[in-house]
C-alpha positions in Angstrom: 106.2 -106.4 -10.6 104.9 -102.8 -10.3 103.5 -101.2 -7.3 100.0 -101.2 -8.9 100.3 -104.9 -9.6 101.1 -105.5 -5.9 98.0 -103.5 -5.0 95.9 -105.7 -7.3 97.2 -108.9 -5.8 96.6 -107.5 -2.3 93.1 -106.4 -3.2 92.2 -109.8 -4.6 93.7 -111.7 -1.7 91.9 -109.6 1.0 88.6 -108.8 -0.7 85.5 -110.3 0.7 84.8 -111.3 -2.9 88.0 -113.3 -3.4 87.4 -116.8 -4.8 88.4 -118.5 -1.5 85.5 -116.7 0.2 82.7 -117.0 -2.3 83.2 -120.7 -3.0 82.6 -121.7 0.5 78.8 -122.3 0.0 76.6 -122.9 -3.0 73.9 -120.5 -4.0 70.6 -121.0 -2.2 68.0 -122.9 -4.2 65.2 -120.9 -5.9 62.3 -120.3 -3.7 58.8 -119.4 -4.8 60.2 -117.9 -8.0 61.6 -120.0 -10.8 64.8 -119.1 -12.7 62.7 -119.1 -15.9 60.7 -116.1 -14.6 60.9 -113.2 -17.0 61.2 -110.8 -14.1 64.8 -109.9 -13.1 63.7 -108.2 -9.9 60.7 -108.8 -7.7 60.3 -107.0 -4.4 57.2 -107.7 -2.2 56.2 -105.7 0.9 59.7 -104.3 1.5 59.9 -102.2 4.6 62.9 -100.5 6.2 63.0 -99.0 9.7 66.2 -97.5 11.0 66.6 -97.7 14.8 68.6 -95.1 16.7 68.4 -95.8 20.4 64.7 -95.6 21.3 63.8 -93.8 18.1 62.5 -95.6 15.0 62.6 -93.9 11.6 60.6 -95.6 8.9 62.3 -95.2 5.5 60.4 -97.6 3.2 56.8 -98.5 3.7 55.7 -101.6 1.9 57.4 -101.4 -1.5 56.3 -103.7 -4.3 58.4 -103.5 -7.5 58.9 -105.8 -10.5 61.5 -105.2 -13.2 61.4 -107.4 -16.4 64.6 -108.9 -17.6 66.5 -106.8 -20.1 64.8 -103.5 -19.3 66.1 -100.2 -17.9 64.3 -99.1 -14.8 64.6 -95.6 -13.3 63.9 -95.0 -9.6 63.3 -91.3 -9.1 62.2 -89.0 -6.2 63.2 -86.2 -4.0 66.2 -86.4 -1.6 65.4 -88.4 1.5 62.7 -90.4 -0.2 64.5 -93.7 0.3 65.8 -94.3 -3.2 69.4 -95.3 -2.2 68.1 -97.4 0.7 65.8 -99.3 -1.7 68.6 -99.8 -4.2 70.9 -101.1 -1.4 68.2 -103.6 -0.3 67.5 -104.7 -3.9 71.3 -105.3 -4.3 71.5 -107.3 -1.1 73.7 -104.8 0.7 71.0 -104.0 3.3 68.5 -106.4 4.8 65.0 -105.1 4.9 63.0 -105.0 8.2 60.2 -106.8 6.4 59.4 -108.1 2.9 61.2 -110.3 0.3 63.5 -109.6 -2.6 64.0 -112.0 -5.5 66.7 -111.4 -8.1 67.0 -113.6 -11.2 64.8 -116.3 -9.6 66.5 -116.5 -6.3 65.3 -115.0 -3.0 68.2 -113.1 -1.7 66.5 -112.2 1.6 67.0 -115.8 2.7 70.7 -116.0 1.8 73.6 -116.1 4.2 76.3 -113.4 4.1 78.6 -115.7 2.1 75.8 -116.7 -0.3 75.0 -113.0 -0.9 78.6 -112.2 -1.6 78.8 -114.9 -4.1 75.5 -113.9 -5.8 76.5 -110.3 -6.0 79.9 -111.2 -7.4 78.4 -113.3 -10.2 75.3 -111.4 -11.1 75.5 -107.7 -10.2 77.6 -104.8 -11.5 77.7 -101.6 -9.5 78.1 -98.0 -10.8 78.5 -95.1 -8.3 78.1 -91.4 -8.4 81.6 -90.8 -7.2 83.2 -93.4 -9.6 84.9 -95.2 -6.7 88.1 -95.9 -8.7 91.3 -96.8 -7.0 93.5 -93.7 -7.5 96.8 -95.5 -7.6 95.7 -97.9 -10.3 95.4 -97.2 -14.1 92.1 -97.5 -15.9 93.0 -101.0 -17.1 94.1 -102.1 -13.6 90.8 -100.8 -12.0 88.9 -103.1 -14.3 91.4 -105.9 -13.9 90.8 -105.8 -10.1 87.1 -106.6 -10.6 87.9 -109.5 -13.0 90.6 -110.9 -10.7 88.1 -110.8 -7.8 85.8 -113.0 -10.0 88.5 -115.6 -10.2 89.7 -114.8 -13.7 93.4 -115.4 -14.1 95.9 -112.6 -14.5 96.7 -112.8 -18.2 93.1 -113.3 -19.2 91.9 -110.5 -16.8 94.3 -108.1 -18.3 93.1 -108.8 -21.9 89.4 -108.6 -20.8 90.0 -105.3 -19.1 91.5 -104.0 -22.3 88.6 -105.3 -24.3 86.0 -103.7 -22.0 87.7 -100.3 -22.0 87.9 -100.4 -25.8 84.1 -101.2 -25.8 83.4 -98.1 -23.8 85.7 -95.9 -26.0 88.7 -95.7 -23.8 91.2 -97.9 -25.7 93.6 -94.9 -25.7 93.4 -94.4 -22.0 94.3 -97.9 -20.7 97.4 -96.7 -18.8 96.0 -93.4 -17.5 95.4 -92.9 -13.7 92.1 -91.6 -12.6 93.6 -88.1 -11.9 94.4 -87.9 -15.6 90.9 -88.7 -16.8 87.8 -86.4 -17.2 84.7 -87.1 -15.2 83.0 -88.7 -18.2 86.1 -90.9 -18.8 86.2 -91.9 -15.1 82.5 -93.0 -15.3 83.3 -95.0 -18.5 86.0 -96.8 -16.5 83.4 -97.4 -13.8 81.0 -98.8 -16.4 83.6 -101.1 -17.8 84.4 -102.3 -14.3 80.6 -102.9 -13.7 80.5 -105.0 -16.9 83.4 -107.2 -15.8 82.4 -110.8 -15.8 79.2 -110.1 -17.8 76.7 -109.6 -14.9 73.0 -109.9 -15.6 72.1 -107.0 -13.4 73.6 -103.4 -13.4 72.7 -101.2 -10.4 73.7 -97.5 -10.6 73.4 -94.8 -8.0 73.2 -91.3 -9.5 75.6 -92.2 -12.3 75.4 -88.8 -14.0 75.3 -86.6 -11.0 79.0 -85.7 -11.2 79.0 -85.0 -14.9 78.2 -82.1 -17.1 75.2 -82.3 -19.5 77.2 -83.6 -22.5 79.2 -86.2 -20.6 76.1 -87.3 -18.7 74.2 -87.9 -21.9 77.0 -89.7 -23.5 77.5 -92.0 -20.5 73.8 -92.9 -20.2 73.5 -93.6 -24.0 76.6 -95.9 -23.6 75.0 -97.7 -20.7 71.7 -98.1 -22.6 73.5 -99.6 -25.6 75.6 -101.9 -23.6 72.6 -103.1 -21.6 70.3 -103.6 -24.6 73.0 -105.3 -26.7 73.5 -108.0 -24.0 70.1 -108.3 -22.5 71.1 -106.9 -19.1 68.7 -105.5 -16.6 69.6 -102.0 -15.3 68.2 -100.2 -12.2 69.2 -96.6 -11.9 68.6 -94.3 -9.0 68.7 -90.7 -10.3 67.5 -87.1 -10.0 68.4 -86.6 -13.7 65.2 -86.2 -15.7 67.2 -86.5 -19.0 67.5 -90.2 -18.3 63.8 -90.7 -18.7 64.2 -90.9 -22.5 66.4 -94.0 -22.3 64.4 -95.9 -19.7 61.8 -98.6 -20.3 60.1 -97.9 -17.0 60.1 -95.1 -14.4 59.1 -95.5 -10.7 58.7 -92.5 -8.3 59.5 -92.8 -4.6 58.1 -90.3 -2.2 58.1 -90.5 1.6 59.1 -94.2 1.4 56.3 -95.2 -0.9 56.0 -95.7 -4.7 53.6 -93.1 -6.2 52.1 -92.6 -9.6 
């Protein structure tokens, strides 16, 4: 057993997303939205206020947003407008001060912590600006970790990781560490990892911010193709106006409100 394989086993055993954790409770039952709803994301009256001592800072002020299933939605706006906060709420990472969020027919704002963990694990893939790859693991092992966390057995996870990396054009980089990959290649690994387990939702926070123009365009075209080919819904927070061409919808956030 290699050192990286030991790392994978440890990550799987101790992750909050390990199968022993996420199977403790069933998903909450659908609320006012039905699972047959053609909307993947429905946010109603979402507000967020951060409290620091006696000071209150309103960040989101009554956000209403709907994203149809299978579409690519951009969320744009200046720095400090609340984009990442809204993405975190829509992903169930933050709990809003007020309002409701429904994903794929289930109201996540009523879920317990364990229910949310299980829901995210099954239904959401995340892509980050900084890639968030494990530096001591190869490209293949980085994807394998995500699959193992979803309860997929070792041999099958290894094969699926290989297949996913081939799908994103990295079949010849399976055994490369992140330090030996370009920025665009690292983001392709991150996309492959986000696709692990075939989630219905992909949420990306500035996925092209760390890339040059050519790599950024290639990555977003890849993400668009992978999303459309499999009917996934994609929400992307970005400053990159080049992404507008591949989006079905664009929403602009300013001072905590959707405008335009």
